[in-house]
C-alpha positions in Angstrom: -67.7 -29.3 72.6 -69.3 -26.8 70.3 -67.5 -23.5 69.7 -66.1 -23.5 73.2 -64.1 -20.4 72.6 -66.4 -18.6 70.2 -67.1 -15.6 72.4 -69.2 -13.6 70.0 -72.7 -12.5 70.5 -74.3 -14.0 67.4 -75.4 -16.9 69.6 -77.5 -16.9 72.8 -78.1 -19.0 75.8 -80.5 -19.6 78.7 -83.6 -18.1 80.2 -85.4 -18.6 83.4 -87.2 -21.7 82.2 -90.2 -19.7 81.0 -91.3 -18.2 77.7 -91.7 -14.5 77.3 -95.2 -14.5 78.7 -93.9 -16.2 81.9 -95.6 -19.5 81.2 -93.7 -22.7 81.7 -92.9 -24.4 78.4 -94.0 -27.9 77.8 -91.0 -29.9 76.7 -93.0 -31.9 74.2 -94.2 -28.8 72.5 -90.7 -27.5 71.8 -89.2 -28.8 68.5 -85.7 -28.6 69.9 -86.4 -31.1 72.6 -87.0 -34.1 70.4 -85.3 -35.7 67.4 -86.3 -34.0 64.2 -88.6 -36.1 61.9 -88.0 -33.8 58.9 -86.3 -35.1 55.7 -82.5 -35.4 56.5 -83.4 -34.1 60.0 -83.2 -30.5 59.0 -84.6 -28.0 61.5 -88.4 -28.0 61.5 -88.6 -24.3 60.7 -92.4 -24.6 60.2 -92.8 -25.6 63.9 -90.1 -23.4 65.6 -91.5 -20.3 67.2 -89.7 -17.4 68.9 -90.7 -18.6 72.3 -89.0 -21.9 71.8 -85.5 -20.5 71.8 -85.1 -19.5 75.4 -86.2 -22.8 77.0 -84.1 -24.6 74.4 -81.0 -22.6 75.3 -81.7 -23.2 79.0 -81.9 -27.0 78.5 -78.9 -27.0 76.2 -76.7 -25.3 78.6 -77.9 -27.5 81.5 -77.1 -30.6 79.5 -73.7 -29.2 78.4 -72.8 -28.6 82.1 -73.7 -32.1 83.0 -71.5 -33.5 80.1 -68.6 -31.3 81.3 -69.0 -32.7 84.9 -69.0 -36.2 83.6 -65.7 -35.6 81.8 -64.2 -34.0 85.0 -65.4 -36.7 87.3 -64.3 -39.6 85.0 -62.2 -41.8 87.4 -60.0 -43.0 84.5 -56.7 -41.4 83.7 -57.2 -38.6 81.2 -56.6 -39.6 77.6 -57.6 -38.4 74.2 -60.9 -40.2 73.9 -62.3 -39.6 77.4 -61.2 -36.0 77.6 -60.5 -34.3 74.2 -62.9 -36.3 72.0 -65.5 -36.1 74.8 -65.2 -32.4 74.9 -65.7 -32.2 71.1 -68.8 -34.3 71.4 -70.3 -32.3 74.3 -72.9 -29.6 73.8 -74.8 -31.3 71.0 -78.1 -30.2 72.4 -76.9 -26.6 72.8 -75.5 -26.5 69.3 -78.8 -27.7 68.0 -80.5 -24.4 69.0 -77.4 -22.2 68.5 -77.1 -23.0 64.8 -80.8 -22.3 64.1 -80.9 -19.2 66.2 -77.7 -17.7 64.7 -79.1 -18.2 61.2 -82.5 -16.8 61.9 -81.1 -13.9 63.9 -79.0 -12.8 60.8 -81.5 -13.5 58.1 -85.0 -13.0 59.6 -84.7 -11.1 62.8 -87.4 -9.2 64.7 -87.6 -7.2 67.9 -88.3 -10.3 70.0 -85.3 -12.2 68.7 -83.1 -9.1 69.2 -84.3 -8.8 72.8 -83.6 -12.5 73.4 -80.1 -12.1 71.9 -79.3 -9.1 74.1 -80.5 -10.8 77.3 -78.7 -14.1 76.8 -75.4 -13.0 75.1 -73.7 -12.4 78.4 -75.0 -15.7 79.8 -73.6 -17.5 76.8 -70.3 -15.8 77.4 -70.4 -16.8 81.0 -71.2 -20.4 80.2 -68.2 -20.8 77.9 -66.0 -19.0 80.4 -67.2 -21.5 83.0 -65.8 -24.2 80.8 -62.6 -22.5 79.6 -61.7 -21.4 83.2 -62.6 -24.7 84.9 -59.3 -25.7 86.6 -60.3 -29.4 86.9 -61.2 -29.6 83.3 -58.0 -27.8 82.2 -56.0 -30.1 84.4 -57.3 -33.1 82.4 -56.7 -31.4 79.1 -53.2 -30.4 80.0 -52.4 -33.9 81.2 -53.3 -35.3 77.8 -51.4 -32.5 76.0 -48.2 -33.1 78.0 -48.2 -36.7 76.9 -48.9 -36.0 73.3 -45.6 -37.3 72.1 -46.1 -40.6 73.8 -49.6 -41.1 72.3 -50.3 -42.7 68.9 -52.7 -40.2 67.4 -53.6 -39.5 63.7 -53.1 -36.0 62.3 -56.7 -35.0 62.9 -56.5 -36.1 66.5 -53.2 -34.3 67.0 -54.7 -31.1 65.6 -57.8 -31.3 67.8 -55.6 -31.9 70.9 -53.4 -29.0 70.0 -56.3 -26.7 69.3 -58.2 -27.7 72.5 -55.2 -27.0 74.7 -54.3 -23.7 73.1 -58.0 -22.6 73.3 -58.0 -23.2 77.0 -54.9 -21.2 77.5 -56.2 -18.4 75.2 -59.5 -18.6 77.1 -57.8 -17.6 80.4 -57.2 -21.0 82.0 -53.8 -20.0 83.3 -54.8 -16.6 84.7 -55.1 -16.0 88.5 -58.5 -15.6 90.1 -58.6 -11.8 89.9 -57.6 -11.8 86.3 -60.1 -14.5 85.4 -62.9 -12.5 87.0 -62.0 -9.5 84.9 -61.6 -11.7 81.8 -65.2 -13.0 82.3 -66.5 -9.4 82.7 -64.8 -8.3 79.5 -66.2 -11.2 77.5 -69.7 -10.5 78.7 -69.4 -6.8 77.8 -68.0 -7.5 74.4 -70.8 -10.0 73.6 -73.5 -7.4 74.4 -71.8 -4.5 72.6 -71.2 -6.6 69.5 -74.9 -7.3 69.2 -75.9 -3.7 69.8 -73.5 -2.5 67.1 -75.1 -4.8 64.5 -78.6 -4.0 65.6 -77.9 -0.3 65.2 -76.7 -0.7 61.7 -79.7 -2.8 60.7 -82.0 -0.1 62.1 -80.1 2.7 60.4 -80.4 0.9 57.1 -84.1 0.4 57.6 -84.9 3.9 58.8 -83.2 5.9 56.0 -85.5 6.6 53.0 -84.8 8.9 50.1 -88.2 9.7 48.7 -88.4 11.2 45.2 -91.6 12.8 44.1 -90.4 14.7 41.1 -90.0 12.4 38.0 -87.3 14.7 36.7 -85.0 13.6 39.5 -85.1 10.1 38.0 -83.2 11.2 34.9 -80.6 8.7 33.8 -81.9 5.8 35.8 -82.7 2.6 33.9 -86.4 1.6 33.7 -85.8 -1.5 35.9 -84.3 0.7 38.7 -87.2 3.1 38.5 -89.8 0.3 38.6 -88.1 -1.2 41.6 -88.0 2.2 43.4 -91.7 2.7 42.6 -92.6 -0.8 44.1 -90.5 0.0 47.2 -92.3 3.3 47.7 -95.7 1.7 47.3 -94.7 -0.9 49.9 -93.7 1.9 52.2 -97.1 3.7 51.8 -95.7 6.3 49.3 -97.7 5.3 46.3 -96.9 7.4 43.2 -93.3 8.2 44.4 -90.0 6.5 44.3 -88.0 5.2 47.2 -84.2 4.6 47.5 -82.3 3.3 50.5 -78.8 2.7 51.8 -79.1 -1.0 51.0 -76.6 -1.6 48.2 -79.1 -3.1 45.6 -81.0 0.2 45.9 -78.1 2.6 46.4 -75.5 1.5 43.8 -77.7 1.7 40.7 -78.7 5.2 41.8 -75.1 6.3 42.3 -74.2 4.8 38.9 -77.0 6.3 36.8 -78.8 9.2 38.5 -78.0 12.5 36.8 -79.0 14.5 39.8 -75.7 15.1 41.6 -77.2 16.6 44.7 -79.3 13.5 45.3 -76.3 11.2 44.7 -74.5 13.2 47.3 -77.4 13.0 49.8 -77.8 9.3 49.4 -74.1 8.4 49.6 -73.5 10.7 52.6 -76.4 9.0 54.4 -74.7 5.7 53.7 -71.4 6.9 55.0 -72.9 8.4 58.2 -74.5 5.2 59.4 -73.8 4.7 63.1 -72.3 8.2 63.2 -75.4 10.4 63.6 -75.1 11.1 67.3 -78.6 9.6 67.9 -79.9 6.5 69.8 -78.3 4.3 67.0 -74.8 5.9 67.3 -71.9 3.4 67.4 -69.0 5.6 68.3 -68.9 4.9 72.0 -69.7 1.2 71.4 -66.8 0.6 69.1 -64.3 2.6 71.3 -65.3 0.5 74.3 -65.0 -2.7 72.2 -61.5 -1.8 71.0 -60.4 -1.0 74.6 -61.9 -4.2 76.0 -60.3 -6.3 73.3 -56.9 -4.8 74.0 -57.3 -5.2 77.8 -58.3 -8.9 77.3 -55.3 -9.5 75.0 -52.9 -7.9 77.5 -54.4 -9.9 80.4 -53.3 -13.0 78.4 -49.8 -11.6 77.8 -50.2 -10.3 74.2 -49.1 -6.9 73.0 -52.3 -6.1 71.2 -55.6 -7.7 70.2 -54.1 -8.2 66.7 -51.2 -10.2 68.2 -53.8 -12.3 70.0 -55.9 -12.9 66.9 -53.1 -13.5 64.4 -51.4 -16.2 66.5 -54.0 -18.6 65.1 -54.0 -17.3 61.6 -51.8 -18.1 58.6 -50.5 -14.5 59.2 -48.9 -15.1 62.6 -48.3 -11.4 63.5 -49.2 -7.9 62.4 -46.0 -7.5 60.5 -47.1 -10.4 58.2 -50.4 -8.6 57.4 -48.6 -5.3 56.6 -46.1 -7.2 54.4 -49.1 -8.5 52.4 -51.1 -5.2 52.2 -48.3 -2.7 51.6 -47.1 -4.0 48.2 -50.6 -4.2 46.9 -51.5 -0.7 48.2 -48.4 0.7 46.6 -49.4 -0.8 43.3 -53.1 0.2 43.6 -52.9 3.8 44.8 -51.2 5.2 41.7 -53.8 3.4 39.5 -56.6 4.9 41.5 -55.1 8.4 41.0 -55.0 7.8 37.2 -58.7 6.8 37.4 -59.5 10.1 39.2 -57.6 12.0 36.4 -59.6 10.2 33.7 -62.9 10.9 35.4 -62.0 14.5 36.1 -61.1 14.9 32.4 -64.5 13.5 31.5 -66.2 16.0 33.8 -64.4 18.9 32.2 -65.2 17.7 28.7 -68.9 17.6 29.7 -68.6 21.2 30.9 -68.7 20.4 34.6 -67.3 23.0 36.9 -66.6 20.9 40.0 -64.0 18.4 41.3 -64.8 14.7 41.4 -66.2 13.7 44.8 -66.8 10.3 46.4 -70.5 10.4 45.5 -69.5 10.9 41.9 -67.3 7.9 41.5 -69.9 5.3 40.4 -71.6 7.7 38.0 -68.4 8.7 36.2 -66.8 5.3 36.4 -69.9 3.9 34.6 -69.7 6.6 32.0 -66.0 6.0 31.5 -66.6 2.3 31.1 -69.2 2.9 28.4 -66.8 5.3 26.7 -63.7 3.2 26.8 -65.2 -0.3 26.4 -68.7 0.4 25.0 -69.9 -1.6 28.1 -72.9 -0.6 30.1 -73.7 -2.7 33.1 -77.4 -2.5 32.4 -76.6 -4.1 29.0 -75.5 -7.2 31.0 -78.4 -7.6 33.4 -80.9 -9.1 30.9 -78.4 -12.0 30.4 -78.0 -12.5 34.2 -81.4 -13.7 35.3 -81.1 -15.1 38.8 -82.5 -18.6 38.1 -80.2 -19.0 35.0 -77.2 -17.9 37.0 -78.0 -20.3 39.8 -78.5 -23.2 37.3 -75.2 -22.3 35.6 -73.5 -22.3 39.0 -74.9 -25.7 39.7 -73.6 -26.9 36.4 -70.1 -25.6 37.2 -70.2 -27.6 40.5 -71.4 -30.7 38.6 -68.6 -30.3 36.0 -66.0 -30.0 38.7 -67.1 -32.5 41.3 -69.9 -34.5 39.8 -72.4 -33.4 42.4 -76.1 -32.6 41.6 -78.7 -30.3 43.1 -82.3 -31.4 43.4 -84.9 -28.8 44.5 -87.1 -30.2 47.3 -90.5 -28.8 48.2 -91.0 -31.2 51.1 -88.3 -29.7 53.3 -89.2 -26.9 55.7 -87.8 -23.5 54.8 -86.1 -21.0 57.0 -88.0 -18.3 55.1 -90.7 -18.3 52.4 -88.3 -16.7 50.0 -85.7 -19.5 50.4 -85.1 -22.4 48.0 -84.0 -25.8 49.3 -81.9 -28.4 47.5 -80.7 -31.8 48.2 -77.1 -32.1 47.1 -76.0 -35.5 45.9 -72.7 -37.2 45.0 -72.1 -38.4 41.5 -73.3 -41.8 42.5 -76.6 -40.4 43.7 -75.8 -40.8 47.4 -76.8 -38.0 49.8 -74.2 -35.3 50.5 -76.1 -32.5 52.3 -78.9 -29.9 52.2 -78.4 -26.4 50.7 -80.7 -23.4 51.4 -80.4 -20.3 49.1 -82.1 -17.1 50.3 -81.7 -14.4 47.6 -83.6 -11.1 48.3 -83.2 -8.2 50.8 -85.8 -7.5 53.5 -86.0 -5.4 56.6 -85.4 -8.4 58.8 -82.2 -9.4 57.1 -78.8 -7.9 57.7 -76.9 -6.6 54.7 -74.3 -8.4 52.6 -74.0 -12.1 51.8 -72.9 -15.0 53.8 -72.9 -18.8 54.4 -73.8 -20.5 57.6 -74.4 -24.0 58.8 -77.7 -25.2 60.4 -75.7 -28.4 61.0 -72.0 -29.1 60.4 -70.7 -32.3 59.2 -69.0 -34.7 61.7 -68.9 -38.3 62.7 -71.0 -39.6 65.5 -70.5 -43.2 66.7 -69.2 -44.2 63.4 -72.0 -42.6 61.4 -71.4 -39.6 59.1 -73.7 -36.7 60.1 -74.3 -34.8 56.9 -74.3 -30.9 56.7 -77.2 -28.5 56.4 -75.9 -25.3 54.8 -77.5 -22.0 54.0 -76.3 -19.2 51.7 -77.9 -15.8 52.2 -77.8 -12.8 49.7 -79.2 -9.3 49.2 -79.8 -9.3 45.4 -81.8 -7.1 43.2 -85.5 -8.2 43.5 -87.9 -9.0 40.6 -89.8 -5.9 39.5 -93.1 -5.9 37.8 -93.2 -8.6 35.2 -89.4 -8.9 35.1 -87.5 -11.6 37.0 -84.5 -10.8 39.2 -81.8 -9.5 36.9 -78.3 -9.4 38.5 -75.3 -7.2 38.1 -72.1 -9.0 37.3 -70.9 -8.2 40.9 -74.0 -10.1 42.2 -73.2 -13.0 39.9 -69.7 -13.2 41.4 -71.2 -13.0 44.9 -73.4 -16.0 44.2 -70.3 -18.0 43.0 -68.4 -16.8 46.1 -70.9 -18.0 48.6 -71.3 -21.3 46.8 -67.5 -21.7 47.4 -68.2 -21.4 51.1 -71.1 -23.8 50.8 -68.9 -26.4 49.1 -66.4 -26.1 51.9 -69.2 -27.0 54.3 -70.8 -29.7 52.1 -67.6 -31.5 51.2 -66.3 -31.6 54.8 -65.1 -35.1 55.6 -63.9 -34.9 59.2 -64.5 -36.8 62.4 -64.6 -34.0 64.9 -67.2 -31.2 64.6 -65.1 -28.4 66.1 -62.5 -28.6 63.3 -64.8 -29.6 60.4 -66.1 -27.7 57.5 -65.3 -24.0 57.6 -63.7 -24.1 61.0 -60.3 -23.1 59.6 -58.1 -20.0 60.1 -60.0 -17.0 58.8 -57.3 -16.0 56.4 -57.8 -19.5 54.8 -61.6 -19.7 54.9 -62.0 -17.3 52.0 -59.9 -19.5 49.6 -62.8 -21.9 48.7 -65.1 -18.9 48.1 -62.7 -16.6 46.3 -61.6 -19.3 43.9 -65.2 -20.0 42.7 -65.4 -16.4 41.5 -62.9 -17.2 38.8 -65.3 -19.5 37.0 -68.0 -16.8 36.9 -66.0 -14.7 34.4 -64.8 -17.5 32.2 -66.4 -17.3 28.7 -67.3 -21.0 28.7 -69.1 -20.6 32.0 -70.8 -17.3 31.1 -72.4 -19.1 28.2 -73.8 -21.6 30.6 -75.7 -19.0 32.6 -75.8 -16.0 30.4 -79.2 -16.4 28.7 -81.4 -13.4 27.8 -84.4 -13.5 30.1 -86.8 -12.6 27.2 -85.4 -14.3 24.1 -83.3 -17.1 25.6 -80.4 -15.9 23.5 -76.9 -16.9 24.8 -74.8 -14.0 25.8 -72.9 -13.0 22.6 -69.2 -13.4 22.2 -69.0 -9.6 21.5 -70.4 -8.8 24.9 -68.2 -11.4 26.6 -65.2 -9.8 25.0 -66.2 -6.4 26.2 -66.4 -7.7 29.7 -62.9 -9.2 29.3 -61.5 -6.0 27.9 -62.9 -4.1 30.9 -61.6 -6.7 33.3 -58.9 -4.4 34.8 -61.2 -1.3 34.7 -61.6 0.5 38.1 -59.2 -1.9 39.8 -57.5 1.0 41.5 -60.7 1.9 43.2 -61.7 -1.7 44.0 -58.3 -2.4 45.7 -57.9 1.0 47.4 -61.4 0.9 48.8 -60.9 -2.6 50.3 -57.3 -2.2 51.4 -58.0 1.1 53.3 -60.6 -0.9 55.3 -58.1 -3.6 56.0 -55.6 -1.0 57.2 -58.2 0.7 59.4 -59.1 -2.7 61.0 -55.4 -3.2 61.9 -55.1 0.4 63.3 -58.0 -0.3 65.7 -56.6 -3.6 66.8 -52.9 -2.7 67.1 -53.8 -0.1 69.8 -51.6 -0.4 72.8 -53.2 2.1 75.2 -56.6 1.5 76.8 -56.7 4.8 78.7 -56.2 7.6 76.1 -59.3 9.5 74.9 -60.3 8.5 71.4 -62.4 10.5 68.9 -63.5 8.0 66.2 -63.6 10.5 63.3 -60.1 11.8 64.2 -58.7 8.4 64.7 -60.1 7.2 61.4 -59.0 10.3 59.5 -55.4 10.0 60.8 -55.3 6.3 60.0 -56.4 6.9 56.4 -54.2 9.9 55.9 -51.2 7.9 57.0 -51.6 5.5 54.1 -52.5 8.4 51.7 -56.1 7.5 50.9 -57.3 10.0 48.3 -60.5 12.0 49.1 -62.4 10.8 46.1 -62.6 7.3 47.6 -64.3 6.5 50.9 -62.9 3.6 52.9 -65.2 0.6 52.2 -66.4 0.5 55.8 -66.1 3.5 58.0 -65.6 2.5 61.7 -69.2 3.1 62.8 -70.6 0.6 60.3 -67.7 -1.8 60.0 -69.8 -4.8 61.0 -67.1 -7.3 60.0 -64.9 -6.2 62.8 -67.3 -4.9 65.4 -70.3 -7.2 65.0 -68.7 -10.2 63.2 -65.6 -12.3 63.6 -63.2 -10.4 61.5 -61.5 -8.2 64.1 -57.8 -7.9 63.1 -58.8 -10.2 60.2 -60.4 -8.1 57.4 -57.1 -8.5 55.5 -58.2 -12.2 55.1 -60.0 -11.6 51.9 -56.9 -10.3 50.2 -54.7 -13.0 51.7 -57.2 -15.6 50.3 -57.2 -13.8 47.0 -53.4 -14.5 46.8 -54.2 -18.1 47.4 -57.1 -18.3 45.0 -55.4 -16.6 42.1 -52.5 -19.0 42.5 -54.7 -22.0 43.0 -56.9 -21.2 39.9 -53.7 -21.1 37.8 -53.6 -24.9 38.5 -56.8 -25.2 36.6 -55.6 -22.9 33.9 -52.5 -25.0 33.5 -54.6 -28.0 32.8 -58.2 -27.3 31.9 -61.1 -25.3 33.4 -62.9 -28.5 34.6 -59.9 -30.8 35.0 -61.2 -33.7 37.1 -57.8 -34.5 38.6 -57.2 -30.9 39.7 -60.7 -30.6 41.1 -60.4 -33.9 42.9 -57.2 -32.8 44.5 -58.7 -29.4 45.5 -61.7 -31.2 47.1 -59.6 -33.8 48.9 -56.8 -31.6 50.1 -58.7 -28.3 50.8 -62.5 -28.6 50.9 -62.8 -31.9 52.7 -60.1 -31.4 55.3 -61.6 -28.5 57.4 -59.2 -27.4 60.0 -57.6 -30.8 60.5 -54.1 -29.7 59.5 -52.0 -26.5 59.1 -53.5 -24.7 56.1 -50.2 -24.1 54.4 -49.5 -27.8 54.6 -52.8 -28.5 52.9 -52.2 -25.8 50.3 -48.8 -27.1 49.4 -50.2 -30.6 49.2 -52.6 -29.4 46.6 -50.3 -27.0 44.7 -46.9 -28.6 45.2 -45.5 -25.3 46.5 -46.3 -22.2 48.5 -48.5 -19.6 46.8 -47.1 -16.7 44.7 -48.5 -13.1 44.8 -47.8 -12.7 41.1 -51.0 -14.2 39.7 -53.1 -11.9 41.9 -51.3 -8.7 40.7 -51.6 -9.9 37.1 -55.3 -10.7 37.4 -56.0 -7.3 39.0 -53.9 -5.4 36.4 -51.6 -4.1 39.1 -48.4 -5.8 38.0 -45.7 -3.8 36.3 -45.4 -4.3 32.5 
């Protein structure tokens, strides 16, 4: 049973049996209706058209309903195989289209796909509610669960049984009829609102354009940034001008280097105002309604708040656990950020500036201060971080750790022309999976970076079904005759997403619903976060740090500068992130669904309570906080920091042996990456590390520990 409780609007279901022109689709013409004949049976992206999705969803949901009926009507006494395992196997045809649609909707959307998603999101929610709220199905599940101690099950089966039963309960199976009716209504509304929230942010990003027509306003900007802005302007029909947007690969270099303070202010304020412009793309009412609906749903199920509902299935079991994690780090980071403000204000004064540091100044003066203190200019690094070299270095790290190899394939259909496709092989040459990498921003792609599966790993009739994974980025594009040159942050992001990819590729589980990255969300970032550690290791930097023109390996002197500056700006980095984690918890520990809410006032009060300084803007203001209002991180944005505690502690295991210690890597693969959600994550972690994690390595790595 695929994602039976995943009530989010990133997937879609069902239409009226017709394509958008009203014509009946021919089953034989729809690629989703037959077995893929592509290499490794990847989705035939070259054949799939937008009009194929709706009929495919319709057929998928119809088949899924039939499979559920077969389980319910099975005359045999309910047992693990005929009920729990059968549920896990059900919905394969539906999952086939869901996985593809989800990926394309995120990375290559258009108005037609967005319309499809808006129409079918409530139908998807209704379908899964039909399953979760089916009393006859729940009766069978409960019967198996109540006899669990009498049944000889392995650990993976026990986990699947436990998860299935709890998901039904959390999905409203024990509510009375009236409450179930309201529960369904809430789920449908949330699914639509979530999609609308994300669509609004994508539109805001694409609509805003800072057009510069005076070359003097480009003062301070590196040549590569100027060239990229000129190409962007030309593509937008503004030849001879320069274009900057609120997409981070465009915005951040402008904030770092542009001498024109008024334009820095204009651009950053536009970024901070997304979804909050009181226009047709405004997200204020949407997020308020989502917060209220989530609270009402949680209270219907007997939970105090939405956060209590969410955290029950996380490593952090309750809100207090989250605050116990965040508060000590906040208390360590806030004073550091204030010292950083003082240093930058002193620099402004020394330069003769007669103004106080503002949030749109931070990147500019931080970059100046880094140059002054460490003789390190980020633009000095970019020539050594050519995208292809970084990618190849990353592949080499994976080979050194796990023996796997990456062979680029040109005979496999791509999900977008920009994408690259690789067959991933084990050390013995056997097939492990397929990996897509999609690097550059475009109007049809949402912001940020992420990993998704076009097919998860699982076992079917004794045969291992191998995974098809995609990693998606928004990196600086090639400009003119220069290749894509990355910032070190972008390098780290590539390593991060590869960690997620390895989690999906190395999965070795029987049941799809608990395979791969289907783990608690405060554990899912461990495999990704730990990979970032290798990116900054001198030995690894020399693997990928090759000057794009000369081929020269990045010099030791420059590596040392990076190391010296390793703790630079960590007050800002932590305060910016943690303030967003606190804001998330504020929205989702609400206990009153009736009171009037003004988003700006709510947000200001929440951030004032923790003492956020005015020079730093929360990483995601509420109106564009897509992680929690359009993604799956509600009451869970803290997860990144929770996982950083784990990854810093876990990476110490390698530092205690060697960077590519085969035994340590093998243990990490076997106990963490391969196991998916088959056991309690703390049990898995202790099996790898021999103990529970310590917060000390994270504080030390961030420069926040006391001397």
